[in-house]
N, C-alpha and C positions, 0 to 999 in steps of 0.2 A: 946603821941603816939596814931595814929588813930586806932579806933576799927575795927575789921575785917568786920563786917556787913556794917559799913559805907564805908569802902574801896571798897568792892564789888559793892555796889550801885553806887559809883562814877565811877568805871570802866565801868559798864553797861551803865550808862548815857552818858559817853564819846563815847562809841562805837556806841550807837544809834545816837548821834549827828553827828558823823563822817560819818555813813552810810547814813543819811539823806542828808548831804552835798554832798556826792558823787553822790547820786541819782539825786539831782537837777542839778549837773554839767553835768552828763551824759545826762539828758533830754535836757539840753540846747545845748550840742554839737551834738547830733544825731549820727547815724551810720557813719562809715568812708566812704569816696567816693571810688567807685569802679574804679580801674585803667583799662583803655581801650585804644585801638588804633582806630583812626577815620580818615575819609577822607571826602572831600566835594563832593557832587553830582554836576556834571558839565553838561553843555549843549553843544552838538556837533552834527555834521552831521554824520550819520552812514549809509554806503552802505549795503543794504540787498542783499545777494548773495547765490547762490547754488554752492556746490563743488562736484567735481567728478574726476575720473581718465580717461584720454583720450589717444587716439593714434594718432600720426601724420600720415597724409596721403597725398600723392602727389596730387596736384591740378589736374594734368592730367598725365597719364602714358601710354606709347605706347611701345609695343613689336615689334620692327622692324623686319620684315620677308622678305625673298626674294619672288618676284613675277615672277621670271624667273629662269629656271634651268641653271646651268653652273658652270664654275670654277671662284672662287672669285679671281680677279686679283689684286685688290688694296683696302686697307683700309685707309680711310682719317680721322681717328679720333684716339684719345688716350683714354684709359679707364679713366672714371671719369672726362671727359672734358665737359665743358659747350659749348653747341651748340645753334645756332639760327635756326629758321625755314628756310628751304631751303639750309642749309649747306650740302656740299658733305660728304657722309658717306662711301659708298662702290661702287665698280665697278666690275660687273660680265662681263666675256668675251663676247663682243658684236658681234664677227665675225659671228657666225652661224645665229644670228638674222639679221645682216646687209645683209647677203646673201639672206635670206628669203625675206626681204623687197625689195631688188633689183629685185628678181624674180617676186614678186607680182606687182611691178611697171611696169616691162616689159610686163607682161601679160595684165595689164590695158591699156597700150599704144597700144598694138596689137589689142585688142578687141575694143578699141575706133576707130581705123582705119577701122575695119570691120563694125562697127556701122555706120560710115559716108557713106560707100559704100552701105550698106543695106538701109539706109534712102534715099539715092539718087535714088536707084532702085524703092523704094516705091513711091517716088514723080513722077517719070516718068510713072510708071504703073497707077498711079491715073489719069494722063492726058489721057493715052491711053484707059483706060476703059470707059472714058466719050465719046470717039469718036468711040468706038466699035472695036478697033483694037486688043484687047486682051480679053480673057474670064474672067469671075468672078473668076474661079478657079485659073487661073494664077496670078491674082491680089492678091487673098487671100494668096497664097503661098509666094509671095514677101513680103507682109505686115507682115506675121508671122515671116519670116526670120529677118526682121528689129526689131520686138518686142523682139525676142530671143536675138539678138545682144545687144539690150539695156539692157536687164536683165543681160547678161553676163558682161557687163561693170560695172553695179552696184555691182555685186558679186565680181568683181576684185577690185573695189574701197574699198569694205568692207575688203577684204583680205589684201589690202595694209595698211589700217588703223590698222588692227590687228597686222600686222607685225611691223608697226612703234611703236605701244604700247609696244610690247614685247622688241623691241630695247630700248625704253625709260626705261623699267623696269630694264634694265641692270645697269643703274645709279641710285643709291638709295640716296635720299636726306632726310634730317631731317624733319619729318612731323610736329614737334612742337619744341619750344624752351625749353631747360632744360638741365639736367646733365645726361651724359651717365653712364651706369653701366659697368660691366665687359664684355669684348668681348667673345662671346660664340663660334665664328667661326673665325679662323685665315685665313690670305691670303694664297691662293693656294688650299684650300679645295673646294670640290664640294658642291654646295648648291641647294636646291630644294624648291619650295613653300610649306611651312609647318608652320601652326600656333604653333605647339608644339615645333618647333625648331627655335626660333628667333635668329637673329644675335646679337642684343644688345637691351637693354631696356633703354628708355629715360624717366626720371621723371621730370615733371615740378614742381619746388620748390619755384618759385616766381610768384604769391602768393602760399600759401600752406593751406591745410585743417588740422583741428584737430577734430576728431570725438569722441563723448562721449555720454553716456546715462544718463537718469534721470528717477526716478520712475514715473510711470504713474499718480500717485496722484498729482504730481507737474505740470503736463501738463497744466491744466487750468490757473494756476498762470502765467506760462511762456507765454502762448498765450495772456493773458490779457496785460501783460507789453509789449510784442513784438508788439502788435497792436498800442501802443502809441508811441513807438520809437524803433530805432535799439538798441538792447542790446549789451553792451560791454562784452567781454570775455577776461580773462587773462590766460596765460599758463606759467608754470615754470617747470623746470626739478626737479624731486625728489631729485637729488643729490645736487642741488643748487637752493633753493627756493627764493634766493635773486634776481636772474636774471629773471625778469618777462617781457613777451612780450604781447602786446595788439592786439586784433582783434575784430571782430564783428560776432554775430550770424547770419548765412545766410541760415540755413536749419533746418527745423523740419520735421521729417519723417511723412508720412501719415498713419502710422499704429503702433500699439503697439505690441511688441513681446510678444506673449502669454506665451512663455516658461519662460521668465525672468520678465515679467511685467514692462518692461522699454521702453522708447521711444528714438530713435536715433536722435542726434542733431549734426550739424556740424558748426564750426566757421572758418572764413577765416582770415588769418594773412598775412600781407604784406611780412614778412620774408626777407626783403632786406639784412639783415646781416647774413642770413643763420643760425640763432640760432636754428631753428627747422629742424629736419631731418626725412624723412619718416621712420616709424616703431618705433619711440621713444615713450615711455610712458611719459606722462606729467600730472602735477596737473592742473586741470581746475577750474577756478572760473568764474561763470556766474553772472554778476551784474544785478539784477532785477530792483532796484530802490534805492533811497537814502532817509532815514528818516532825515529830517532837524530839527535841534534844539531838538534832542532827549535827554532825561535825562539819564545820564550814571553814574553808581556807581560801585565800585569793587564787583566782584562776591562773595567775602568773606562776604560782608555785608548782603546778602540775606540768611535767615535761613528757613528751612522747618518746618512745623508743621502739625498736623492733620487737622487744620482749614485752611491751606494754607501757602503760603510764607509770611514772615514778616521781618521787618527791625527795628532796634532801631535807632531813630533819637535823637540827642542831642539838647535839647531846649536851648534858650538863658540863662536860669537860671542854666545851667549845669546839668539838670536832663534828664533821659532817657524816651523817649516816644515810645511805641510799636505801629507800624503801619502795617497793612496788605498791601501787594503790589501785583501788576500784572507785571510779567516779560515779556519782549519782546525778541528780538534776543540777542545772546551772541557774544562777540567779545574778543577773547583771554581770559584774566582774568577779563573782565568787562562784565556788563550786562545792557541792556536798561530797564528802569523802565517805564512802560506805565501808571501806576496809583499808587499813594501813597507817592511819594517823589517829591519835586520840586528842580530845580537847585539852588545851593547855600546852601542848608541845609547840615548839617554835620551828617554823618551816622557812626555807630560803625562797624568796620571791624574785631575786635578781642576783646574777653572778654564778648560776649553776654551771655554766660552760667551763669555768676555771676550777671546778671542784672535782675531787676524786674521793671515794669513800675513805674516811679516816683523816682527811685533811683538816688542818686548823683553820678556823674562820674567825673573822673580825666583823661583827655586826655594826653597820653604820647606823648612827642614831637619827631620829627624826621620823615623823609620821609618814607612812607610805600611802599615797593615793590608791584607793581601791581595796585596801586591806580591812578586815573586820575592825570596827571601832573608828574608822575614818568617816569623812562626810559621805552621805549616801549618794550613789550615782543615779543619774536620771535615766528614765526609760524602763522597759520591761525586760524580763529574762529572755535568754535565747532558747530556741527549741532544742531539746535533747533528742537523741536518736529515736526514743520511743514517742516523741511528740509532746511529752509533758515538760513543763518548765516550772520554775519556782521563783519566788520573788522575795 
């Protein structure tokens, strides 16, 4: 039988040997790999854009008013009808104006006949005064009569032209092509020339404007890109952002609104399918330029710190490397990296809090939502500090 002291010494020695073996095994194995989710940085073209809320505005709008007084005899249009320039719209009773024109033309013909007689007398007296058969006073009287007759004819001609204009005003034609609104005066009513009481309003909707504003701080940027090329503008209804129509920036206002600190812009859209309607609110995207071959990573990969933004990059030996990065524009759930990461490098998108530089990582398999190459996310990009976004 083993003595107690010898037994205790044996147990201690065995424990020491076992602990030493475990320590060497642990040192050989190292700490376990940290499980993370990762995605590849990709290279892609990124449009840089500004977003705003705009209002659709008719390219041209005319409130059709009467230019002659009278009873409205006939209406030649339906409410909401498309009309061409020169189409018949309204007919005011022309009878009183026709009578006035007839009277003016009759007065003109009468005074023309008097002018012919007065000019003939003037010609005869011109010959007689040369021979001394009449006095200068008699000649002057005949000459003044002829001059007065000529002036009367000119006045009659002007009156006849005025009467014809008033008669023409009885027939109202479409001044522009467009779509008519509601009829404000029905057939049979009396109408008078009045800007405040139009008969109908016509809006030109092909093409059409969208007006929107941008902060004055972004004006130099817009002007710089607009001088290089015509800037594209996209508009979509808030209720259905998938239906996007394209147009071009055609107007930058010449002043800044001091109350709001914004600048008014207008874009022109062909609107051939009538997708835009005057008065609608739309989401506007002004495309300034396109960043070609930009490096894009998931936004979840970028982490903030007191020293700036950083990203963990997985090296070929499956260790994590911490890198400081400079962000560019954002697009949905992705971000452009201007400095710090190259296309093709793998970045950590989840699990950064458990990482330290040089730590071993184990990448979980499976497609990560929101990473480059996954299904596109809905919606537009978020505004960057400079106001520009990308999509």
